[in-house]
C-alpha positions in Angstrom: 7.3 7.7 12.6 6.6 4.8 15.3 4.7 3.5 18.1 5.6 5.8 21.0 5.3 9.3 19.4 5.4 11.0 22.6 8.4 14.1 21.9 7.0 17.4 21.1 9.0 17.2 17.7 7.1 13.9 16.9 3.4 15.6 17.7 4.3 18.4 15.3 5.5 16.5 12.7 2.6 14.2 12.8 0.2 17.5 13.3 1.5 18.3 9.9 0.9 15.4 8.5 -2.5 14.9 9.5 -3.7 18.4 8.6 -2.3 17.7 4.8 -4.2 14.4 5.0 -7.5 16.3 6.2 -7.4 19.0 3.5 -10.6 19.3 1.7 -9.8 18.6 -2.1 -6.7 16.6 -1.5 -6.1 13.3 -2.3 -2.8 11.8 -2.4 -2.0 12.6 -6.2 -2.2 16.3 -5.2 -0.4 15.7 -1.8 2.2 14.0 -3.2 3.0 16.8 -6.1 2.8 19.7 -3.1 5.5 17.4 -0.9 7.1 17.0 -4.6 7.2 20.8 -4.9 7.9 22.2 -1.7 9.6 19.3 0.7 7.8 17.8 4.2 4.4 19.6 5.3 5.4 22.6 7.0 7.2 23.9 4.2 3.6 22.9 2.3 2.0 25.2 4.9 4.6 27.4 4.5 4.4 28.5 1.2 2.8 31.5 -0.2 -0.3 31.0 -1.8 1.0 32.4 -5.4 3.7 29.4 -5.1 0.9 26.7 -4.3 -1.4 27.9 -7.1 1.1 26.5 -9.2 0.4 23.1 -8.5 -3.1 22.7 -6.8 -6.4 25.0 -7.6 -7.4 28.2 -6.0 -9.7 26.7 -3.5 -7.1 23.9 -2.1 -4.4 26.8 -2.1 -6.7 29.0 -0.3 -7.7 26.1 2.2 -3.9 25.6 2.6 -2.5 28.9 3.8 -6.0 29.3 6.5 -5.4 28.4 10.0 -5.7 24.4 10.7 -9.4 23.3 11.2 -10.3 21.7 14.4 -10.6 18.3 12.7 -7.0 17.8 12.4 -6.4 18.9 16.3 -9.2 17.0 17.2 -7.6 13.6 15.1 -4.3 15.1 16.1 -5.6 13.6 20.0 -7.2 10.5 18.9 -3.9 9.1 17.0 -1.4 10.6 19.9 -3.3 8.6 22.2 -3.7 5.2 19.7 0.1 5.1 19.5 1.1 5.2 23.2 -0.7 1.1 23.3 1.8 -1.2 22.6 2.0 -2.4 18.5 0.6 0.7 17.0 2.8 2.9 14.7 2.1 5.4 11.9 4.2 5.5 8.8 4.3 8.5 6.5 5.8 8.8 3.4 8.6 10.7 4.4 9.5 7.5 6.7 12.6 5.3 5.6 10.3 2.3 6.4 7.8 3.0 4.3 6.6 0.0 1.9 9.2 0.2 -1.0 6.2 -1.2 -3.4 3.2 1.3 -2.6 6.2 3.9 -3.7 5.7 2.4 -7.1 1.8 3.2 -7.6 0.2 6.2 -9.0 -1.4 7.3 -5.8 0.6 5.7 -2.6 -0.9 7.0 1.1 0.2 10.0 2.7 -0.1 8.0 6.4 -0.2 4.5 7.2 -1.7 2.8 10.5 -0.5 0.2 11.5 -1.2 -2.7 14.2 1.5 -5.3 14.4 4.4 -6.2 12.2 5.0 -3.3 10.0 8.2 -4.9 8.3 5.2 -7.1 6.9 4.3 -4.4 4.5 8.2 -4.6 3.3 8.7 -7.8 2.5 7.6 -10.0 -0.5 4.1 -10.7 -0.3 1.1 -12.5 -2.3 -2.5 -10.7 -2.7 -5.1 -13.8 -2.2 -8.8 -12.1 -2.8 -12.4 -14.0 -4.0 -15.6 -13.9 -3.1 -17.7 -12.9 0.2 -20.0 -15.6 -0.2 -17.4 -18.6 -1.4 -18.2 -22.0 -2.0 -16.6 -24.5 0.7 -14.3 -25.4 -1.7 -12.8 -22.0 -2.4 -12.6 -21.2 1.0 -10.3 -24.5 1.6 -8.8 -23.6 -1.6 -7.6 -20.2 0.0 -7.0 -21.5 2.8 -4.2 -24.5 1.3 -2.8 -21.9 -0.8 -2.1 -19.2 1.6 -0.7 -21.9 4.0 1.5 -23.2 1.2 2.7 -19.5 -0.1 3.1 -18.2 3.7 5.3 -21.7 4.8 7.7 -20.6 1.6 8.0 -17.2 3.3 6.1 -14.8 1.1 3.1 -12.6 3.2 -0.2 -13.5 2.5 -2.1 -9.9 1.9 -6.2 -9.9 1.6 -8.9 -7.4 3.1 -10.0 -9.0 6.0 -14.0 -9.5 4.4 -15.7 -12.4 4.8 -15.3 -15.3 2.5 -12.0 -15.9 0.3 -10.3 -13.2 2.4 -11.1 -14.9 5.9 -9.5 -18.1 4.8 -6.5 -16.3 3.2 -5.6 -14.8 6.6 -5.9 -18.0 8.1 -3.6 -20.1 6.0 -1.3 -17.5 5.9 -1.0 -17.2 10.2 -0.2 -21.3 10.0 3.0 -20.1 8.1 6.2 -18.4 8.5 5.3 -15.6 6.1 2.3 -14.5 8.3 -0.4 -12.1 6.7 -1.3 -8.5 6.5 -4.9 -7.5 6.3 -5.9 -3.8 4.6 -8.7 -2.6 5.5 -11.3 -0.1 4.3 -12.1 1.4 8.2 -9.8 3.5 10.7 -7.6 0.8 12.3 -8.9 1.3 15.4 -11.9 -0.5 14.0 -12.9 -4.2 13.1 -15.3 -4.4 9.9 -17.1 -6.8 9.9 -17.5 -7.7 13.4 -17.7 -11.3 13.1 -14.0 -11.3 12.1 -13.1 -9.2 15.4 -11.0 -12.4 16.9 -9.5 -12.7 13.5 -8.1 -9.3 13.4 -6.9 -9.9 17.1 -4.6 -12.4 16.0 -3.7 -10.9 13.2 -2.5 -7.7 14.8 -0.6 -10.2 17.4 1.2 -12.5 14.9 0.9 -10.4 11.2 -0.4 -6.6 10.4 -2.9 -4.8 10.2 -3.1 -1.7 8.0 -4.8 1.2 7.2 -4.4 4.6 4.9 -8.1 6.0 7.0 -7.9 8.2 9.5 -8.9 6.5 13.2 -12.7 6.2 14.1 -13.8 6.4 10.2 -16.5 3.9 9.8 -17.3 1.5 7.2 -18.4 3.3 4.0 -18.9 1.7 0.1 -16.0 4.2 -1.3 -13.6 3.2 0.9 -13.2 -0.5 0.0 -12.4 -0.1 -3.7 -9.9 2.5 -2.8 -8.5 -0.2 -0.2 -8.0 -2.5 -3.1 -5.4 -0.7 -4.9 -3.3 -1.0 -1.7 -3.6 -4.9 -1.7 -2.3 -5.0 -4.8 0.3 -2.3 -4.6 1.5 -4.7 -1.6 2.0 -7.4 -3.5 4.6 -9.0 -5.6 0.9 -10.8 -7.8 -2.5 -11.1 -7.4 -4.2 -14.6 -6.9 -7.8 -14.7 -7.6 -9.4 -18.1 -6.1 -13.3 -17.5 -6.5 -15.2 -14.6 -8.6 -18.6 -14.1 -10.1 -18.4 -12.4 -13.2 -19.5 -8.6 -11.8 -16.6 -9.4 -8.5 -15.3 -6.5 -7.3 -11.9 -8.7 -6.5 -11.9 -8.0 -10.9 -11.1 -4.5 -9.7 -8.4 -5.2 -7.9 -6.9 -7.5 -10.5 -7.5 -4.6 -13.3 -5.8 -2.4 -10.5 -3.2 -5.1 -10.0 -2.4 -5.1 -13.9 -1.9 -1.3 -14.2 0.5 -1.6 -11.1 2.5 -3.8 -12.9 2.0 -6.7 -10.9 1.4 -10.2 -11.8 -2.4 -11.8 -12.2 -3.3 -15.3 -11.0 -6.7 -17.2 -11.1 -8.2 -20.6 -10.2 -9.9 -21.9 -13.0 -13.5 -23.9 -12.1 -16.2 -25.7 -13.6 -17.7 -24.1 -16.8 -21.2 -24.1 -14.8 -19.6 -22.6 -11.5 -20.8 -18.8 -11.5 -18.3 -18.2 -9.2 -15.4 -19.2 -11.9 -17.1 -16.6 -14.4 -14.9 -14.0 -13.1 -11.4 -16.6 -12.8 -12.2 -17.5 -16.6 -13.0 -14.3 -17.9 -9.5 -13.1 -16.0 -7.2 -16.2 -17.5 -8.8 -15.2 -21.3 -7.5 -12.0 -20.3 -4.0 -12.9 -19.3 -4.2 -14.0 -16.3 -2.1 -17.1 -15.4 -3.7 -20.1 -14.8 -2.6 -21.8 -11.5 -3.7 -24.8 -9.9 -1.1 -25.2 -7.2 0.9 -23.3 -5.0 4.5 -24.5 -6.6 3.0 -22.6 -9.7 2.4 -19.6 -8.4 6.1 -19.9 -6.8 7.5 -20.7 -10.3 6.0 -17.7 -11.5 7.2 -15.7 -9.2 11.0 -17.1 -9.7 10.6 -18.0 -5.8 12.5 -20.9 -4.0 12.5 -21.2 -0.4 12.0 -17.9 0.8 14.7 -16.3 -1.7 13.6 -15.3 -5.3 16.0 -16.5 -8.0 15.4 -13.0 -9.5 17.1 -10.0 -8.0 14.3 -8.5 -5.7 13.0 -5.8 -6.5 12.9 -3.9 -3.3 16.6 -3.2 -4.1 15.8 -0.8 -7.1 16.8 2.4 -5.0 20.4 1.4 -5.6 20.2 1.1 -9.4 18.4 4.3 -9.2 21.4 6.3 -7.5 23.8 4.2 -9.7 21.6 6.0 -13.1 22.0 9.5 -11.5 25.7 9.5 -10.9 27.3 12.6 -9.7 26.1 15.2 -11.9 22.7 17.1 -12.1 20.5 15.0 -14.3 16.7 15.9 -15.2 14.0 13.4 -14.7 13.8 12.4 -18.5 17.2 12.0 -19.0 17.3 9.6 -15.7 14.0 7.7 -16.8 15.7 7.1 -20.1 19.0 5.9 -18.2 17.5 3.8 -15.4 14.8 2.2 -17.7 12.0 3.2 -14.9 8.5 4.4 -15.9 8.1 8.2 -15.0 5.8 7.6 -12.1 7.6 4.9 -10.7 10.7 6.8 -11.0 9.4 10.4 -9.2 8.2 8.0 -6.6 11.6 6.8 -5.8 13.1 10.3 -6.3 10.6 11.7 -3.9 11.7 8.8 -1.3 15.2 9.2 -1.6 15.0 13.0 -1.6 13.1 13.0 1.7 15.9 10.1 3.4 18.0 13.0 2.7 20.2 10.7 -0.6 18.9 13.2 -3.1 18.5 17.0 -3.9 16.2 18.8 -5.9 17.6 21.7 -7.5 16.5 24.3 -9.6 15.2 23.9 -13.3 14.0 20.3 -12.5 17.6 18.9 -11.6 18.1 16.1 -9.4 21.8 15.3 -7.8 22.9 12.5 -5.1 23.9 14.3 -1.7 27.5 13.7 -0.5 
C-alpha cells in the first residue's frame, strides 16, 4: 500500500493491519502465525475464538474477537494524513514490494513506514555500524568505506545515531547506492535532533524506514529491536569501531544469526574502541582493511554480484514445489532452505497469490 492510500478499500485494508499491529500481546512472530493460519487481517479478526486459541494464548484470542480499540482508529487517522505527503509510504507484509531479505528473518515487521525511495530496501546493501562516541579516524573510515561501497552500487544501511552511523549515511549519500536509515522512533520523528538536516537529505535522496507507529518517541527498548532490521536488510554488516560492551556487537550477533556476513575493521591493541572489533574477528568476523575487501567477500563487481543474487530465491522455491501438493518438510528438503526462511517465502508467495495452502499442511502452486 503506497503513498496515497485515499481509496476507501485501501483505508480499510490499512485499518486491519494497524489493528493487528496494536493488539496487546501480539508481536511480529504471533502476528505472522495468525496470518499464516487465517490469511489477511480481516480473516484473522473474523476467525472464531476456538480456532484462534490454537494459534495464540486465550488472552490474545479474546483481544482479537473484541471490537477495535480507539488507539487503532486514531493511528489510522494519523497514518492516512501522513500518507498524503509526497514520498511517504506504508508497506505491509502482504505487499509485493516488501523487502525480500526481511522475509528471511525470524520476526519481520507487519508494517514498514517509509520516507523516500522504498525501492532501496530491496536493493543489495551493506550495514555500517559502530560507536556513537567514535574517534575522528573512525568517523573518517566510516565515511570513506560508505562512499566507496555506495559508489560500487551498494546501499549503505545504518541507524541514524551520532558517530559512526552519521558518517556512514553521509558517505552513502555521496555514491550511487545512496543510504537507508533504520530508525527507532515513529517515521514522522527524528532522533537525535542533531541529525534533523541529515534525516531530511536521506528522505530526499535515500530512504528512512521504521517499524514503529507514527508519533512513537525514542525509547531505550526500541533501539536493540531496530538493530535486527539494520542487519536483516543487509547482505553484510561492517563494524567500524566498537568498545567491548557495545550495542554494535548485538547487531553483529544478530547478523550472524540471520546468516549475514560480518566484517570488522581492526585497530590498535591499545584503543578501547578497537576491543569490540577484535573480539568479533576472534569469533570469526572477516578482518577488512579496505572497501575492496568487503566487495570481494560479497563477490560484488561493479554493481553486479558475481554469484547469483539472493533476491531471486522465489523462483527456485516455486521450481522445487513443482505442480503437485507438498508438505513443508519435503519442500525444505527439496529446496535446501531453513524452515524459518521457507515459511517466510511461502507466506509471501501465498499473499501474492502464487501459492495456495491446502488442508493438512500442504502447499500447491496456483495455476
